[in-house]
N, C-alpha and C positions, 0 to 999 in steps of 0.2 A: 488809611488802614490797609494792611498788606492782605492780599487776597490769599485764601487757606491753600493749602498744598498737600497733595498725597504723598510727597517724600517723606520718609521716616525722618525723625528730628536725631541728629547724632550728637553724641557727649561732646563737649569741649576737649581738647587734647589733653590737657592736665587730667581730667576725669577719667578719660580712656586710660591713660598710663597707670592712673591708680586702681582702676578696675582690674587692669592686667597683672599689677604686682600682687593685688588681692588673690586672684585666681591662681597666680603661680604659687604664692605661699599656701593656700588651700590644698594644692595637689601635692606639692612637695611636704608638708607635714602629714599627710595622709600616708605618704610612701615612707615615710621616716618612722611613723608609728607601726605602719601595720603591713610594710613590705616585706618580701616581695609580693607584688599584686599587679594585676593586669589592668589594662586602660578601661575595660568594660566594668571592673570593680570600681575604678577612681569616679567614674562617670555616675555610677549608682551611689557612691557615698557623698560625693560632694555636691550632687545635683547639677553638674554642668552637662551639657551636651556634648555627645562624643566626639563630635568635630573640635570642639574647644579642647576637649582633654587631649586629642592627638596634636594640637598644635602647642599647648602647654608643655606636653611632655618632650615634645622636638626641641623645645626651647631649653627645657631643663638638662637634656641630653647634651646640647650644643655649650651649655654653661659647666658641662662635667659634674654636675651634681648628682644626675641619674643615669643609670645605665641598664640595659637590657641584659638578663642573666640566665636566659633559657626561656622555656615555655612549659605550659600546663595543658592537659586536655580539657576540652571543652565539655566532654560529657555527651556531645552529639555528633553531628558530621561535619561540623564548621572547622575552621582552621584552628590549631592549639593557638592560646592565648600567649603572647609574649609578656613576660614578667619583667618588673621594673624594681628597682632598689636603689637607695640612695649611695652614693659613693663617698663615705666618710672621710676619706684621707684627701677629698680634693680641697677642704677647706679647713685652716687650723687658726689657732688663737693662742695668743700669750697672755697668761694669767701671772700676775704679780701680788704677793702678799707682803706688805710692809709691816714689820714687827718693831719692838723697841730695839732689837740688837741686829736683825737680820733682814735680808730681802730674799724671799722665797719665789722661786720662778717655776712655772710649769708650762709646758706646750702639750696641747691636745688637740683632737681632730674633732668633727661634727658628733661622732659617737662617744667621745669623753676618753678615748684612748690617749694615753700619755707616752709621747715619744721623746720628751726632753724634760729633765728635772734638774735643778740645781740649788743650792741655798749658800748665799753669801753673807758674811758680816758686814755691815755698813758704816761702822763707828761715826755715825754722824752726830755732830755736837747739838747739844740740846738748844732750842730758841731760834735755828736757823734752818730753813727748809731747801735751800739751794743745793749744800752738798750732798742731802739725800737725794734731791731730784737728780742729780748728776751720777748718782749710784745706780738708780731706778733706770735712767736712760741707758747706761752702758749695758745692764743686764738686759733690757729689750733689744738692744742691738745685736748682743750675742746669740739671743733667741730667735730673732729674726734671720740670723744667718743659718740657723739649724734649720728652719722652715725652707730657706732659698734651697738647701740641700736635697729637698723632696721634690722629684720631678713632678710638676703639673700643680704642685700645692699652691693654693692662694692664701695668702695672710690676711685674715679679716679683721682683726683688731688686735690691740693690746689693751687688757683691762687691770689697772692698778687698784687693789683694794687696801683701804687706808683704816686703821683704828680711829675713826672720827666721823662726824657727820659730813655729809657732802650735798650742797645745796644746789639747785636749778641745772639748767643745761650748761651753765658755765664751770660746772664741776668744781666749784670752790668748795674749799674746806674753812668753815668760820672760824672753826676752834679744834686745835688737836691737843687737848690738855696734856697727854703724855709726852708729847713732842715739844711743848712751848710753843706752838705756833698760833697766829692770829690771823684770819681772813687771808688765805693764801691759795692762789690759783695754781695749784700743783700741776695740772694737765700742762699748762703754759710753761712752768718751768721746766718739765721734762722734755716737751717738744723743743725747747730751744737747743737741745743736745741732739736733736734727732731730725735734722733739715730734710734729710732722703729717705724717712720711714714711709712707706707707701699705704700704710693703714691707719685708721683713726686710734687715739688714744682715750680710753675713758677712766674715770677716776669714780671709784664707788666706795660705800661703807662696807667694811669687811664683814660685819655682823649681818647685814642684810643679804649679801650673797651667800654666806653660810647658811643663813635659814632657808633660802631657795634651794640650795643642795640637800641639805637635811630633809626638807618636806619632799623633794622628788624621790630621794633614797627610801622615805618610808613608804610612799606609794608603790614604787617598784618592789618592795619586799613583802608589804602585806595588804596592798590592795589593787590586785590586778586588774579590777574594773577602773580604776582611775579615781573613785570617789574619795573624797576628804572633807573635812570640816571646812565650812566656808570661810571662818577666821583662825589662823594659827600664829601662835607667838612663839618666839625662839629666845631663850636667854643662855648666852654662853660666857665662859670665863677662861680665860688664857693668860695673857699679859696684863689683861684688864676684864672688864666686865662690860658686856653690849649685849644687843638684843635687836630684835628685826619682828616685823610684824607682816603677814602673808593675807591677803584678802583674795578669795576666788583663786588662788595658786599664783598670784603677782605681788610683789614687793610694794608694800604701801609706804611711802616716806614721809606723807604728811604735806602742809603746806611749804615748809623750809627745810626738809630733810631729817628732821628731828623725830619723827613717829618710830617707836620700837626702842628708844635710847634710854632702857630701863636701868643700865648702870647708874644714871645720875637721877634717878627719881628719889627724893627724900623719904626716908622711912621713920626718921626720927629728927624732929625739928630742933631738938636740943643735943643732937649728935655731934660728932666730931666735924670740925671745918672740912669741906672737900674742896680741891683746887679749882672746881668747876664754879665756885662762888656760893654754893649751898651748904646745907649741913645734913648730916645722917644719910648720905647717899649709899644706897646698895652696895656700890663697889667698896665702900669701906669697911662692909662686914665680911662679903664673901669673895673680894679681890685677893689675888695672890698675896700681898704683902700682909694683909688682914689675916689670913688663915695661918699663915708662916708665923706671924708674931703671936697669935693665940694659941699655937701649938708648942711655943717656946723655941722656935727655930730662928728667931731674928739674928742671932749671933752668927750662926751657919749661913745665913742670907746675906750679912753683911761680908763674911770672909769669903765664901765661894760662889756666891750668886744666888739669885732667886730659884732658879731652876733645880739647882742641888738641894734647897730646902724644901722645894715641893716633892722632890724625888724621896727625900726622907720622910716627909709626911706620909707619902704614898706608901712607903716601906712599913711605918707604924700603923697606918690603918690596917694593911693586911695582915699585921701581926697582932691585931685587936688591941693596940695598946689604949687603954681607957681614956686617957687625956686626949688623943687624936680622935678617938670616937665621938668623945663630947663635943670637940671643936665643930666636927662636920654635922652632928645633929643640931647643934645651935645655929650653924650656917643653914641648915635646911629650915628651921623655923622662920629664919630671916627671909629665906627665899619663898616660903610659904606666903608671907605678908606681900611680897611683892607679886605672887601669883594672885592674891586676893584683889590687888589694885588693877592686874591686867584683865582679869575676870570682870570686874565690876565696869570697866572702861569699855571694854571691847567684846564682851561675852565670847572669847575665845574657845574653840572646841578642844584644841590643844595646845599643851605647852611643851615646847622640845627643850629640852637641855642639852647643851652642847661644849665643848672644850672639857676640861676637867671636871665639871658639873656633870657630865655623862659618864667619865671615867669612875667617879666617886659617888655614882648615884645610889649604890647599896647603902651607903653611909647617909646620903641627904635625904632620901625619900621618907623615911620615918618621920623625920623633923617638919617635912613639908606637910605630911600628912597630919601631924598633930595641927599646925596652924590652918589647916582647912577644916578641921573637925568641927568647931562650932558653926561654921557657915554651912556645912553639910547637913547638920543636923535640923536648920530649918530650910533648906533648898537641896533636899536630895536629889542626887543624880544630875545636878544642873552644872557641878564645878567642871571644869576642863581636865581631860584626862594628861596626866603627867608622862611622858615619854623619854626616853634617852635616846640621843644621836647616835649615829652608828658609823659617821665618817671621821670622826676624831680631828686629827690635826689636819687633814686634807680637805674640810669642809669649804674654808674660804677659798682655796684654789679652785676646787671643782666647781664651786658655786659662779667664780668669776668665767670660767671656761663656759659655763650654762648660759651667761649673760650674752657672751659672743654667740653661741649655737641659737640662742632665741633671736637675736638680731638678724642671722643669716636667714633663720626660716621664715622671718617675718617679711624679709626682702630679698628674695633670690637674686634680683636684679643688681646687688652690688657685687654679684661674683661674676667676673667678666667672662666672654665666651673663651672656652679652652682651646 
């Protein structure tokens, strides 16, 4: 048996490194949220001793993530406090959104400031992911060249948002119904074309990151205190119908990446067949093709494309065309049924509508309220608030940029010394 010793027990190196990363993240997050602020404020807010804060802020300055931006009086005889703020332009990320027809690209910094944006048609064939992966890689390479033109900018990552579930750390797309793919490692296919890319590539579900962006946009606009419901659901419709689930402000993907996939929740077991293998899915009633057909615009969609049909539907809604209004009211009732399912399963405090569901909220909300009326009569004030998203078509790209921002704030050591 070893003799006792008075020497303090030291943590294993791996634990020490983890503690260091944690403390760096703690300080950087506080500066990002509340800066400019002084080291004394950081010590008080984080609970770290002043000497630790001094060392941590020195490292953040060396990494180029933080800089001193002047001083503030202490209110006494002491020296003025040196103020620190985040340097948002130090870290940039590439966000890529893949739609049925186009690849949308956005480059932004830690503050979400957009420095580059482009939209390119991909003309990828149905059923084969490789041609589309090549287009995605080409646009990432072009965006990376833009970042390289900014002196001192570190490219943190490229985040590719797909209209499909994404499972596990391998970023596998188990099924992309609208693209005709099955079990595709999209990240690997993209990285084949980017051997010299110096940052990681992530593949995420587009609705999940859109949900994250809308959630934070709503907090910024209406809740300065940062308070929000513990559980928030998101339903969006654009080229298809998708959704996301946030628990305590974080994306909840479930066991296999399928949580929040409301577009393929069956609402009518004897309904029309869906390409997902089920019947009566929500997407078959509030998806773009369904609404265009119900409004009598199927021929226009076939001749000029679905966007033209949806634009005409929008024009008719704003002209109070009775057929168009009736179609949206019916779609609202169907959405209300989906909200009831979400409510019963998750007890969500809010359901955010995105995409054209937000754009056409004025015509959808009466039908949603009608669907909720019966439940409200027996469970008054327990139903989720139905709110409209504010980011429009930018929600997915903004959410992808936020994914990268959160990764940097979680581990500042991924940013090299400047």
